[in-house]
Steps between C-alpha positions, in 0.01 A plus 500: 500500500188292548151655520315451826126440523322664792194371689333740740392385845680170465571451869259487793614846599419638152854536370571500129716214377740490209500173308804357328542145370215361717619660826344792686697782663405799712684832530765490771743792479531810278858548386684774309442567128131392521604140575286287722577176679205265502482198729322169448157493665615197694789699646493330838592167337646615166764771494466560126490855365529690176609854411273704273486840334200652318296176503785286366716248681870575477708227334866423482684499165450123485125553503452366852270708726695688765402362838487175698343163408177364648482211744140405407298395197337732247153608615331563166164373634485769773603767252236395250238484778583859612477622137157339464372655821628839385320459166186396689506817709551714188201330333282570804606864493430530126171311517344577841159370391625173355408168656758438772463122486588498129807719557619271779442192286692646205790607726520153650471311170865403465731217578432318829844589634442874448140484628622339823742789551215752460267606779185291535182580314330653805807713578507624140130591520568698818784678325274573206235647726760720672626626164141562386432705815806711441396561139143592597629757754709666233206502247271686736 
């Protein structure tokens, strides 16, 4: 079995994605014995899926992951960009009085390919302000 990495709010609708070998999957169907079928996030064009149990992808005896193959390229840039945005939001929650411009700059200081997959600087600032407002409401 292969361990899955999970990224919260990966999709526009806020769904959590499971990451395996550079591909992202979302929960599709719950099956018996705590098994879950997860489909590729590009399911309209790519019919790939995996089967998982307890945060691990099920594999065949040959070591191959149980499921179907992808019809598109690995999207490691998008995955890394989502991870960086998630870390940015966590930093804003932990440090609500920190300089937002510095947090945005540090989150976006990465390879150009990853930075282009991230939201723009202004959008990240808006996200940071939203997170700060939520934190300030819970502090009072």
